Backbone bond lengths (Angstrom), bond angles and torsions (degrees), N, CA, C in turn:
res aa  C-N    CA-C-N  psi(-1)  N-CA   C-N-CA  omega(-1)  CA-C   N-CA-C  phi
1 M - - - 1.463 - - 1.518 110.20 -
2 T 1.295 116.47 136.17 1.456 121.90 177.57 1.513 109.46 -120.34
3 S 1.334 117.19 129.27 1.450 121.69 177.38 1.512 109.12 -98.69
4 S 1.342 115.71 175.17 1.446 118.44 -173.79 1.509 111.83 -142.04
5 T 1.332 115.62 145.52 1.445 122.25 168.93 1.517 106.39 -120.22
6 S 1.318 119.13 -169.21 1.462 120.15 177.63 1.514 110.30 -140.22
7 T 1.343 114.84 154.32 1.449 121.67 -177.33 1.520 109.45 -116.60
8 T 1.327 116.42 127.86 1.456 120.29 177.82 1.512 109.15 -133.98
9 A 1.327 116.65 126.28 1.456 120.61 175.71 1.521 108.45 -88.99
10 S 1.319 116.34 135.01 1.459 121.16 178.26 1.514 109.26 -124.47
11 G 1.320 115.52 142.94 1.454 120.14 177.58 1.520 110.39 -85.40
12 T 1.333 116.14 155.00 1.454 120.86 179.55 1.521 109.41 -118.87
13 P 1.338 118.44 94.72 1.456 123.07 178.69 1.517 109.32 -85.73
14 P 1.353 119.06 -168.56 1.457 119.83 175.83 1.518 111.56 -51.27
15 A 1.341 116.09 147.25 1.459 122.10 -171.68 1.520 113.21 -55.62
16 T 1.324 117.46 -27.92 1.463 119.88 -176.88 1.520 112.54 -67.75
17 K 1.319 117.88 -20.18 1.464 120.61 -176.28 1.517 112.87 -102.07
18 G 1.312 118.51 -13.33 1.451 120.18 -179.50 1.519 112.24 72.64
19 L 1.347 116.18 -164.95 1.458 120.95 -178.62 1.525 110.88 -74.06
20 L 1.313 115.75 143.65 1.460 121.93 175.71 1.523 109.20 -97.26
21 P 1.334 118.34 135.00 1.458 119.94 175.00 1.518 109.73 -69.64
22 P 1.338 117.82 157.76 1.474 121.65 -177.65 1.526 115.24 -49.76
23 P 1.357 120.00 -43.55 1.474 118.44 -178.68 1.523 113.89 -61.07
24 A 1.326 116.59 -17.86 1.465 119.81 -177.83 1.519 113.13 -80.48
25 F 1.341 117.72 -19.37 1.464 118.26 -177.49 1.522 114.60 -131.65
26 I 1.336 118.18 -18.15 1.468 119.49 -177.56 1.525 112.30 -63.92
27 P 1.355 120.05 -43.59 1.479 118.69 177.57 1.526 112.32 -56.53
28 L 1.336 117.24 -39.87 1.463 120.39 178.86 1.523 110.58 -67.54
29 A 1.327 116.69 -39.33 1.460 120.24 178.59 1.522 110.67 -62.82
30 E 1.343 116.78 -38.55 1.462 120.10 177.41 1.526 110.56 -66.89
31 E 1.319 115.84 -41.88 1.460 120.45 -179.17 1.521 112.00 -63.31
32 Q 1.335 116.81 -36.39 1.457 122.11 -177.93 1.529 113.09 -89.33
33 G 1.319 116.79 1.87 1.461 120.02 179.23 1.517 114.06 75.19
34 L 1.337 117.08 22.70 1.470 121.05 -177.53 1.521 113.13 -101.15
35 I 1.331 117.05 -5.79 1.459 119.01 -174.73 1.524 111.81 -66.15
36 G 1.334 117.36 -29.36 1.461 120.06 178.56 1.516 112.20 -62.00
37 P 1.350 118.66 -57.13 1.469 120.48 178.24 1.526 112.89 -60.04
38 I 1.342 116.81 -39.67 1.471 119.13 179.01 1.527 110.16 -64.59
39 G 1.332 116.06 -45.44 1.459 120.00 179.44 1.517 112.46 -62.08
40 D 1.331 116.76 -40.31 1.469 120.50 178.05 1.526 110.44 -61.26
41 W 1.335 116.04 -43.03 1.465 120.59 -178.33 1.523 110.90 -65.98
42 V 1.347 116.94 -44.47 1.463 120.59 179.69 1.527 110.84 -62.14
43 L 1.327 116.38 -44.71 1.465 120.54 -179.60 1.522 110.91 -60.71
44 L 1.325 116.64 -45.64 1.463 120.61 -179.58 1.526 111.10 -63.95
45 Q 1.329 116.79 -48.70 1.468 119.90 -178.08 1.525 111.74 -63.02
46 A 1.333 117.45 -38.22 1.462 120.96 179.23 1.524 110.84 -64.18
47 C 1.318 116.59 -45.26 1.466 120.21 -178.62 1.529 111.36 -68.91
48 L 1.322 117.28 -38.64 1.463 120.46 176.23 1.522 110.53 -62.49
49 Q 1.333 116.84 -40.41 1.466 120.21 179.52 1.519 110.76 -66.77
50 A 1.322 117.64 -40.85 1.464 120.36 177.45 1.521 110.68 -60.18
51 R 1.330 116.98 -38.79 1.458 121.20 177.85 1.530 111.10 -66.37
52 R 1.345 115.96 -40.42 1.467 119.74 178.82 1.518 110.87 -62.28
53 W 1.344 116.54 -41.04 1.458 119.11 179.22 1.526 111.39 -65.46
54 Q 1.310 117.39 -37.34 1.460 119.71 176.67 1.518 110.62 -60.91
55 D 1.331 115.91 -43.07 1.467 119.86 -179.60 1.526 111.26 -70.04
56 Q 1.342 116.11 -35.11 1.464 120.63 -176.99 1.521 112.05 -75.66
57 F 1.350 116.69 -33.79 1.461 121.13 -177.80 1.530 109.53 -126.55
58 P 1.324 117.33 70.11 1.475 120.31 -174.66 1.524 114.01 -64.31
59 D 1.341 117.51 -22.43 1.463 119.80 -178.17 1.527 112.75 -91.51
60 A 1.325 117.51 -7.77 1.463 121.01 179.47 1.526 110.00 -83.03
61 P 1.352 117.63 155.67 1.466 119.53 175.58 1.521 110.06 -58.86
62 P 1.327 118.81 146.05 1.477 121.11 178.28 1.516 110.95 -55.35
63 L 1.309 116.51 139.18 1.459 121.84 -176.98 1.520 109.92 -100.74
64 S 1.337 116.75 117.94 1.458 121.45 178.96 1.517 110.10 -77.42
65 M 1.326 116.95 140.75 1.465 121.82 -177.35 1.523 110.51 -115.25
66 P 1.341 118.29 108.39 1.466 120.83 176.40 1.534 110.81 -83.47
67 V 1.322 116.49 138.13 1.467 122.04 178.01 1.524 107.98 -135.97
68 N 1.328 116.57 129.03 1.468 120.48 178.94 1.523 111.67 -77.80
69 L 1.332 115.33 142.31 1.461 122.07 172.80 1.525 108.60 -113.86
70 S 1.319 116.63 136.50 1.459 120.40 176.72 1.526 109.93 -84.71
71 G 1.327 115.33 167.70 1.454 119.76 176.78 1.516 112.07 -61.04
72 R 1.336 117.34 -38.85 1.466 121.56 179.41 1.528 110.95 -63.03
73 Q 1.329 116.47 -41.22 1.463 119.40 179.16 1.523 111.15 -63.00
74 L 1.327 116.79 -41.37 1.456 120.19 -179.50 1.521 112.01 -63.89
75 E 1.316 116.81 -28.03 1.462 120.96 -179.01 1.525 112.54 -80.22
76 E 1.328 117.84 -16.96 1.456 120.78 -176.00 1.534 111.27 -76.48
77 P 1.331 117.98 126.79 1.467 121.29 179.39 1.531 112.79 -60.86
78 R 1.327 116.65 -26.91 1.463 120.81 -176.18 1.528 113.08 -79.01
79 L 1.327 118.68 -3.61 1.458 121.18 -173.89 1.531 112.15 -59.13
80 I 1.329 117.42 -45.83 1.460 120.67 -176.48 1.528 110.49 -60.39
81 G 1.325 116.22 -47.10 1.459 120.14 179.89 1.518 111.85 -63.54
82 E 1.337 117.06 -35.14 1.465 120.85 -179.81 1.525 110.76 -68.14
83 V 1.319 117.65 -40.89 1.466 120.69 178.00 1.529 110.06 -63.41
84 V 1.323 117.03 -42.57 1.469 120.81 177.86 1.525 110.30 -61.07
85 R 1.326 116.35 -45.42 1.472 120.60 -179.06 1.524 111.70 -61.44
86 V 1.332 115.79 -43.62 1.461 119.85 -178.73 1.528 111.20 -65.36
87 L 1.319 117.28 -44.28 1.467 120.41 179.55 1.521 111.27 -61.59
88 E 1.322 116.41 -40.29 1.458 119.86 179.02 1.526 111.41 -68.90
89 T 1.335 116.56 -41.05 1.466 120.24 179.32 1.525 111.05 -63.65
90 A 1.337 116.59 -41.86 1.460 121.15 -177.98 1.528 112.74 -82.43
91 R 1.320 117.32 -9.95 1.472 121.62 -175.63 1.537 109.98 55.28
92 L 1.322 115.26 45.57 1.458 121.39 -177.24 1.522 110.20 -111.08
93 S 1.323 115.97 136.28 1.455 120.18 175.91 1.524 110.44 -64.87
94 P 1.325 118.78 135.42 1.471 120.60 178.33 1.516 112.71 -56.08
95 R 1.329 117.97 -30.01 1.459 121.46 -178.04 1.519 112.45 -68.38
96 L 1.340 116.88 -12.22 1.459 120.56 179.51 1.530 111.71 -99.56
97 L 1.319 116.94 8.94 1.460 121.53 176.50 1.525 108.99 -117.65
98 T 1.335 115.75 124.00 1.459 121.25 176.08 1.517 108.69 -112.84
99 L 1.304 117.10 119.22 1.464 122.17 178.14 1.522 108.43 -95.12
100 E 1.332 115.91 123.44 1.459 121.39 -175.49 1.526 110.52 -106.10
101 I 1.328 115.38 132.35 1.464 121.79 -178.79 1.518 108.57 -125.39
102 T 1.320 116.69 130.95 1.458 120.59 178.79 1.520 110.44 -66.70
103 E 1.331 115.20 139.87 1.454 120.94 -175.64 1.531 112.67 -55.46
104 S 1.330 117.39 -41.45 1.462 120.52 -176.82 1.524 112.22 -64.09
105 V 1.344 117.61 -27.39 1.466 121.49 178.55 1.522 110.75 -69.47
106 L 1.323 116.16 -37.94 1.458 120.45 -174.07 1.522 113.34 -66.66
107 V 1.316 117.20 -29.78 1.475 119.52 -173.65 1.520 112.62 -90.84
108 T 1.343 117.70 3.33 1.467 119.10 178.36 1.531 110.97 -68.33
109 D 1.325 116.66 -38.26 1.465 122.11 177.05 1.527 106.28 -151.10
110 I 1.324 116.21 88.16 1.458 121.48 -171.18 1.524 112.11 -58.45
111 E 1.325 117.69 -41.37 1.469 120.53 -177.90 1.523 110.89 -64.96
112 A 1.342 116.52 -47.72 1.462 120.17 -179.35 1.519 111.17 -65.63
113 M 1.343 116.99 -42.19 1.461 120.52 -179.82 1.528 110.90 -65.60
114 S 1.322 116.88 -38.42 1.458 120.61 178.59 1.528 110.69 -61.43
115 N 1.326 116.38 -43.99 1.469 119.78 178.97 1.524 111.66 -64.60
116 R 1.343 116.42 -42.06 1.460 119.36 -179.38 1.534 111.55 -66.61
117 L 1.329 116.64 -40.24 1.457 119.71 178.60 1.521 111.55 -65.16
118 R 1.311 116.77 -35.10 1.459 119.43 178.10 1.531 110.98 -68.29
119 E 1.322 116.29 -33.85 1.459 119.58 174.72 1.528 110.51 -63.83
120 L 1.321 116.18 -44.78 1.464 120.41 178.82 1.526 110.40 -65.18
121 K 1.324 116.35 -42.79 1.463 120.22 -180.00 1.518 111.13 -61.58
122 G 1.331 115.80 -32.13 1.455 120.28 178.25 1.515 113.57 -64.41
123 L 1.327 116.85 -18.98 1.463 120.71 177.66 1.528 111.42 -78.95
124 G 1.325 116.60 -16.19 1.458 120.32 -179.51 1.513 114.34 100.60
125 V 1.353 117.99 0.86 1.461 120.50 179.18 1.526 109.88 -77.68
126 L 1.329 116.74 164.62 1.451 121.68 174.53 1.528 109.18 -95.00
127 L 1.327 116.36 151.64 1.458 121.77 -177.86 1.525 109.68 -124.93
128 A 1.332 115.91 137.29 1.461 121.23 -179.49 1.519 110.09 -130.73
129 I 1.333 116.27 145.02 1.456 121.31 171.08 1.521 107.27 -95.62
130 D 1.325 115.83 118.51 1.459 122.17 -178.64 1.532 110.19 -89.20
131 D 1.332 116.19 152.35 1.470 122.05 177.92 1.525 111.73 55.67
132 F 1.316 116.79 39.71 1.461 119.63 -176.56 1.527 110.91 -64.92
133 G 1.314 115.48 137.18 1.457 122.12 177.64 1.516 113.63 106.77
134 T 1.348 117.21 -10.62 1.470 119.95 -178.02 1.525 112.45 -100.80
135 G 1.321 116.91 -12.71 1.459 120.06 -178.94 1.511 110.66 -99.25
136 Y 1.332 115.13 -130.88 1.454 120.13 -177.46 1.525 108.61 -109.06
137 S 1.322 115.25 64.94 1.456 120.75 -175.38 1.529 110.51 -53.14
138 S 1.307 115.57 123.81 1.460 120.09 -176.16 1.520 109.54 -145.25
139 L 1.320 115.38 132.19 1.462 119.26 177.74 1.519 110.96 -63.79
140 S 1.327 117.17 -30.07 1.457 119.94 -177.04 1.520 111.40 -66.46
141 Y 1.352 118.72 -42.58 1.458 118.09 -179.01 1.525 111.22 -78.01
142 L 1.341 118.10 -27.88 1.463 118.80 174.48 1.518 110.38 -62.39
143 R 1.323 115.79 -34.39 1.466 119.94 179.04 1.523 111.16 -71.88
144 R 1.336 117.63 -30.81 1.464 121.24 -175.46 1.520 112.88 -84.09
145 F 1.331 117.43 -30.56 1.458 120.33 -175.62 1.530 110.98 -87.44
146 P 1.324 117.48 135.34 1.479 121.22 -178.29 1.530 111.69 -82.37
147 I 1.324 116.68 61.58 1.455 119.89 -175.63 1.534 111.53 -93.92
148 D 1.332 114.73 161.47 1.460 121.41 -178.85 1.521 112.85 -115.41
149 M 1.340 117.30 -18.81 1.451 119.65 -171.09 1.529 111.42 -148.67
150 L 1.336 115.34 143.37 1.456 122.45 170.02 1.526 108.20 -112.93
151 K 1.334 116.06 130.82 1.462 120.99 176.84 1.531 107.40 -108.40
152 I 1.325 116.05 110.79 1.461 121.40 -175.73 1.522 109.70 -67.27
153 D 1.313 116.11 128.07 1.457 120.23 -176.48 1.525 112.54 -63.03
154 K 1.307 115.23 147.25 1.463 122.61 -178.52 1.531 112.50 -56.98
155 A 1.327 116.69 -28.92 1.463 119.77 -178.15 1.517 111.57 -58.90
156 F 1.335 117.55 -34.74 1.457 120.81 178.42 1.518 110.89 -78.39
157 V 1.334 116.24 -39.29 1.461 120.73 -178.49 1.526 110.61 -64.26
158 D 1.340 116.94 -34.07 1.468 120.93 -178.97 1.523 112.30 -56.28
159 G 1.323 116.50 -31.45 1.465 119.37 -175.64 1.508 114.16 -85.97
160 I 1.337 118.18 -8.92 1.462 120.52 -179.71 1.524 109.22 -67.09
161 G 1.301 116.95 131.19 1.447 121.68 -178.57 1.515 112.57 89.77
162 R 1.347 117.08 -7.75 1.470 120.21 -178.40 1.525 112.40 -118.28
163 G 1.312 116.21 -18.28 1.459 118.55 -179.07 1.511 110.47 -170.84
164 R 1.328 115.14 169.46 1.459 120.65 -174.43 1.533 113.67 -82.86
165 E 1.331 117.47 -35.69 1.460 120.36 -168.44 1.526 112.80 -63.99
166 D 1.355 117.66 -53.03 1.460 120.05 -179.27 1.522 111.20 -63.38
167 A 1.332 116.30 -39.44 1.459 119.62 178.63 1.526 110.55 -63.04
168 A 1.331 116.48 -40.32 1.464 120.31 179.29 1.523 111.02 -65.15
169 L 1.346 116.73 -40.09 1.460 120.35 178.25 1.525 111.04 -65.61
170 A 1.345 116.37 -43.73 1.463 119.57 178.72 1.517 110.60 -62.09
171 N 1.319 116.38 -42.08 1.455 120.30 178.75 1.527 111.10 -63.72
172 A 1.323 117.12 -37.61 1.465 120.98 178.40 1.529 110.62 -63.93
173 I 1.344 116.92 -37.91 1.469 120.34 178.49 1.513 110.01 -65.10
174 V 1.339 116.82 -41.18 1.469 120.27 178.14 1.523 110.26 -60.65
175 K 1.311 116.87 -45.94 1.463 120.05 -179.59 1.526 111.24 -64.92
176 L 1.338 116.46 -37.77 1.459 120.30 176.18 1.524 110.23 -61.78
177 S 1.325 116.30 -43.21 1.463 120.50 179.02 1.517 110.92 -59.39
178 H 1.314 116.38 -43.72 1.460 119.62 -179.69 1.523 111.49 -64.24
179 T 1.320 115.58 -39.62 1.463 119.49 178.98 1.522 110.85 -61.16
180 L 1.337 116.36 -38.02 1.464 121.83 -178.97 1.522 112.61 -90.43
181 Q 1.349 116.54 6.00 1.463 121.84 179.17 1.530 111.83 60.41
182 L 1.331 115.87 47.04 1.457 121.65 179.79 1.523 110.26 -114.28
183 H 1.332 116.22 152.61 1.457 121.32 171.59 1.532 108.65 -73.66
184 T 1.331 116.34 160.32 1.459 121.24 -178.40 1.524 110.57 -135.33
185 V 1.331 116.34 136.59 1.465 122.15 173.59 1.522 108.26 -133.45
186 A 1.327 117.14 135.14 1.462 121.99 173.89 1.521 108.25 -99.30
187 E 1.327 116.41 125.83 1.462 121.45 -174.69 1.520 112.37 -97.66
188 G 1.325 115.08 155.56 1.452 121.52 166.27 1.509 116.12 73.33
189 I 1.336 117.99 31.73 1.462 119.54 177.22 1.523 109.04 -70.34
190 E 1.318 116.57 119.76 1.458 121.05 -178.54 1.523 112.85 -126.65
191 E 1.324 117.19 -8.66 1.448 121.28 179.91 1.521 109.01 -120.51
192 P 1.335 118.37 140.74 1.468 120.70 -178.87 1.520 113.65 -55.17
193 E 1.354 117.30 -38.20 1.462 118.87 -176.52 1.521 112.58 -68.94
194 Q 1.344 117.67 -18.70 1.465 119.81 178.22 1.526 110.45 -72.62
195 G 1.305 116.44 -34.21 1.461 119.68 178.74 1.504 112.39 -91.07
196 H 1.331 117.04 -31.58 1.455 121.28 -177.94 1.523 110.07 -142.32
197 P 1.331 117.86 76.22 1.453 119.86 176.52 1.524 110.02 -61.06
198 P 1.340 119.51 156.31 1.462 121.39 -178.96 1.511 112.60 -52.21
199 G 1.324 116.02 123.48 1.455 121.09 177.49 1.503 114.87 76.92
200 R 1.361 117.81 7.20 1.461 120.88 -177.97 1.516 110.02 -116.82
201 P 1.330 118.43 148.81 1.459 120.50 -177.16 1.511 115.48 -74.68
202 G 1.332 119.98 -14.39 1.461 120.23 177.46 1.516 113.33 110.22
203 L 1.316 116.39 175.44 1.461 122.16 -176.59 1.515 111.15 -70.73
204 P 1.327 117.67 147.62 1.460 121.22 -179.17 1.515 112.49 -69.01
205 G 1.304 117.52 -49.00 1.452 121.57 176.39 1.510 106.04 -131.96
206 R 1.318 119.35 128.15 1.439 118.22 -171.07 1.517 111.72 -148.70
207 A 1.318 115.76 152.59 1.455 121.45 178.93 1.512 108.10 -145.44
208 G 1.324 117.68 127.03 1.449 119.38 -179.58 1.513 112.79 175.58
209 I 1.308 116.28 -178.93 1.454 122.51 -173.80 1.528 113.46 -59.87
210 P 1.372 121.16 -44.14 1.451 119.05 -178.45 1.524 113.54 -61.56
211 L 1.362 117.02 -28.15 1.464 119.01 179.07 1.517 110.14 -72.52
212 R 1.307 117.25 -52.84 1.461 121.60 178.62 1.516 108.21 -169.67
213 P 1.325 118.83 123.53 1.461 120.84 -179.26 1.509 110.90 -70.29
214 P 1.346 118.56 164.44 1.454 120.93 177.41 1.523 110.43 -55.68
215 A 1.333 116.08 140.90 1.461 120.36 -177.35 1.511 109.79 -145.13
216 G 1.311 116.01 157.47 1.455 121.12 174.11 1.512 110.32 -80.65
217 R 1.326 116.13 -170.30 1.457 119.86 -175.47 1.524 113.15 -59.63
218 P 1.355 120.84 -42.95 1.469 118.70 -179.87 1.524 112.95 -57.77
219 G 1.345 116.08 -42.77 1.452 119.14 179.38 1.514 112.47 -64.41
220 H 1.314 116.69 -41.26 1.464 120.13 178.33 1.521 111.02 -70.05
221 D 1.315 117.95 -33.30 1.458 120.02 176.55 1.520 110.65 -59.07
222 R 1.340 116.32 -43.58 1.464 119.77 178.95 1.519 111.35 -66.25
223 A 1.340 115.62 -37.72 1.466 119.42 -176.96 1.518 112.32 -75.25
224 A 1.318 117.66 -25.66 1.468 120.91 -173.73 1.515 112.31 -61.45
225 G 1.310 116.96 -28.19 1.458 119.84 179.98 1.504 113.67 -98.40
226 Q 1.356 117.41 8.93 1.460 121.36 -176.96 1.515 109.78 -121.46
227 D 1.333 116.87 135.04 1.462 120.54 179.46 1.520 111.63 -60.19
228 G 1.332 116.97 -35.59 1.455 119.87 -176.06 1.505 113.60 -69.61
229 G 1.322 118.17 -14.35 1.446 120.00 -178.83 1.494 113.98 -93.15
230 R 1.325 116.83 3.05 1.462 119.15 -175.58 1.505 111.35 -106.03
231 R 1.294 115.60 147.52 1.462 121.35 175.66 1.514 107.98 -83.00
232 R 1.305 116.29 127.60 1.458 119.97 178.29 1.517 110.14 -91.33
233 V 1.309 115.80 139.22 1.457 121.29 -176.62 1.511 109.21 -118.75
234 L 1.326 117.08 129.46 1.455 120.89 178.30 1.523 109.28 -71.16
235 P 1.340 117.64 120.55 1.465 119.90 -176.88 1.511 112.00 -70.60
236 P 1.334 116.69 158.44 1.461 119.57 178.95 1.516 110.72 -65.12
237 G 1.323 115.25 140.10 1.447 119.62 177.72 1.505 113.96 84.05
238 G 1.362 118.16 -7.60 1.446 121.16 178.90 1.515 110.49 -73.15
239 Q 1.316 116.53 163.67 1.458 120.49 179.87 1.515 110.30 -81.91
240 P 1.331 119.57 131.17 1.464 120.48 175.66 1.524 109.62 -61.90
241 V 1.316 116.50 132.65 1.453 120.40 179.20 1.512 109.23 -131.50
242 G 1.329 115.87 165.26 1.451 120.21 172.13 1.508 113.04 74.18
243 S 1.335 113.58 -150.68 1.457 119.77 -168.66 1.509 113.92 -68.53
244 L 1.322 119.15 -16.88 1.464 119.18 179.01 1.510 112.62 -86.72
245 S 1.321 118.02 -10.29 1.460 118.08 179.01 1.517 112.24 -124.01
246 E 1.340 117.13 -18.10 1.441 118.56 -173.67 1.528 112.97 -125.61
247 V 1.324 115.86 9.05 1.460 117.78 -178.01 1.521 110.00 -61.46
248 P 1.335 118.10 138.24 1.466 119.41 -176.70 1.528 111.46 -69.26
């Protein structure tokens, strides 16, 4: 069994404003040509931290480390070599690294993205489509891309417990994932009923505030050795359970 945490880079502006979420600074970093160095640093630090947790908690299940890739990073020829270098430096198994790509990035050039993803897949890492359902969801490109996981966009999760339509769409994505033998994660759970609707066992794989709020390294260190601090992922081929399959 492999558990999972998540990696988020935050900007540090003047103290009066606090931390900036990624959408507030990543577009500017891409525009200024800084996303490459930032992405390299995040990837390295994430893999080094995953290795530290393995050493710190040798009896715990291996902790998978998801890291987002931007469209600019995917276009860089040096990406494959950088991933290899980071894995070797961190002494981390490729199977414990999940590279996440936003759905809208993949459809900009399906042929080129398919080739690049196959190169990454050849390294042994796992691949996930982030924010699934908000772009140009297509069965044809899901069949072409060598992905391992679909992460259901928060927009669908928001409607669970409040209405039938979003819940039905989220449930359809879960069933699609199972048909294609993919893992499934529901993102952005912020309300108790989204994870545990009345009389329901809860989401199969979920990530959000009720599970564990964003934390720095000390908080994640404590969570790394605890089952409750890990994001559970519905394995491919498993039966949909809880609010994504039985929501009223």
